[in-house]
N, C-alpha and C positions, 0 to 999 in steps of 0.2 A: 607603630604602624606594623601590620602583617606584612612578611616578604611578599606574599602573592598580591596584596595591595599595592605593594611598591613597585612592582614587576608591571601592574596595570597601568598605573601612572608614567611610567617609563614608556610602555607602548603607545599612550596619549600622545607624549611628548614628542615622540619620535615621528609620528604620523604628521602631527603638526608642522615639523621640521619637513617632512616629504612633500607637504601641500605648498610650503613655501617654495622649495626647490623645483616642482613642478611649474608653479606659477611663474618662476625666475627661469625657466627652459634651461635649467641645469643639465647637465649630463646623464642620461638615462642610465649610463653604467654605474653611476652613483647611486641613482633614485631606485630602481629596481631592488639592488641587494637591500637597500633599507626597508623597501616594503616586505622583502622575504623574511628580514630578522624581526619586523613587527608582527607579522603572522606568527613566526615559530615562537615568539614569546608567550603567545597564547597558551601553549604547550607548557613553557615553563611556569607560568603562573599556576595552570592546573597542578603541577607537580609540587610546588611550593605549599600549596593550600592543603593537598593531600598529605604530604610529608610532615607539616606542621600539626594536623591534626592526630596523625599516627605517632608522633613524638620521635620522628626518624625511624620508624619500623617500616616504612615504604620508601625503598631507594630508587634512585632514577632509572635504575636497570629494571626493575619491577614495574615501574611506571611505563617505561617504553613497552615492556612485553604486553602490558594491558592494553595499550594501543594498537599494538599488533595483533591482538587478538586472543591471547593466550588467556583460557578461562579462568585458571587458579589466581592468576594476577589480577585479571579483572574483577573477579570477586573480592579479593584483600582491598582493592583500590575503591570499589564501590561501597564497601564497608565503612572505610573512613570518609569518604566523600560525604557520606549521609551524616556522619558524625559531625564533619565540618559544617555542614548546613546547620546543623541543630545546635552547635557551640559558637558559631560566629554570627554576630547580629547582624552586621551588613555585608559579610564578605560575598556571598553568592550573588547579591544585587549589583555590588560594586564591579563585579566581574563581568556581568550583563551590560553595566553601563559603559564599562571600558570598551567591550565589543562592539556597542552602539556606536561610542564616539568615534572610533577608528573607522568604522564603515562609513558614517554620515560624513565624516571631514572627507575621505576620498572621494564618495558620491557628490559632495558639493563642490569640491575644486574641479572637478571634470564637467559639472554644469557651469561654474562660474565663467572658466575660460572658453566654453562654448563647444564643448565636445560632445555633451550629451544635452538633450532636452531636457526642460525643467520638468514634465511629467514623472520622469523616471524617478527621480529623487522624491516626488510627492508620492508615488505609489509604494516606494520602500518605507518612507516615515509613516505613511498611514497603517501599511502592515505590522512594522515593528510596534507602534504606539499602542494599536489596540489588542496585538497578541500579547504584548508584555505586560499590559494590564490585567488580563485575564489571567496569565499566568502566575502574577504578583499576589492575585487574589487567592490562586489554588496553591501556590507554592513553588519552589524551586522547579526548573525543567530537568533536573537531574535524577527524579524520582519518576520516570514514567512508567505507567501499569500497563496501558493497553498495548496490544501488540503491533498495532500501526505505527504508534507514536515511538515504540522501542525500535522498530525497524527504520523508520524514515527521519527519527530526530536523534535516538540516542546511540544507535549503532556506528561503530568505529569507521564502517566503508562510507557511510552518509556524511559523518561529521567530517573525515578527512577529506572527502570528495568536494564538500562545499569549499573547504578552506583552499584547495588547489584551484578550484574554479575563480575564488574570489583574487587569488594572487595573479592568475594568468590574465584575468580581465583588468584589474587594475593597473598592472605592468604593462599589458598591451595598450591602454589608454593613454599612458605616458608616452609611448613611442608614437602614437597618433598625433598627439599635440606638439611633442618636440621634433620628431624626427619625420614626421609626415606619412606614417605607416597608413594603408588603406583603412577609412573608417568603417565600410561596411564590415569588416571583421570584428571590428570592436562592437558594432551593433549586434550581431551574433552572438558575441561572447556574452554581452550584457542580458541579451533575452534567454540565454542559459541561465546566468546566475540568477536573475529575478525570478524564473520559472524554478529554479530551485529553492530560493527563498521562500516564495509562495506555498510551494508543495511541504516545506518543513514548518511552515505558520499554520497550514491545513492540520498538520500532525500535532501541534501544541493546542490548537482549539478542540480537536477531537479527543485529546487527553483530557483536557480542563472540562470537557461537559461529560465525558464517559469514565474518565478514571477513578 
């Protein structure tokens, strides 16, 4: 098993633990850092995938510089990320499956405990299911060609932004359920996150039909 795939499985297992702790109303002091670790492991997953495809030529420092916007580092990482997509039969799709599993588990647990209405997870599942199907037919999402998709989907600003919004939203919803924080703030965060998800989905569909 590739190191990147092992990290993906660890992320999913960690979120299953988080879901159990939330439903058990465990301390948010423990839950929120675990959510943060699960989110950060997505970057570790990406690093291992690129490092393996480059046979060690891309160090962690180079990978971090690429995320920070260093053009030379981004070019190097992109080169080996594309080689990874071509050389790994399931790697790119396992990464997407891991992302979806982590997200669905968190949406589901907050729906089950009554913090979120059912229609929210329905919207998210429908969006991901159809967009993922279209992109799977087109190819991986790492090779965006249209300007709109490159900016909205692939740019480090938007990629980092949605991860920050996800963390804040899911962490705050834990505080709502366990500690009684105001629900309306959670609804505002959820609305922002869902809008963000829909916008990136629109970018993927635009890429699929115009790229």
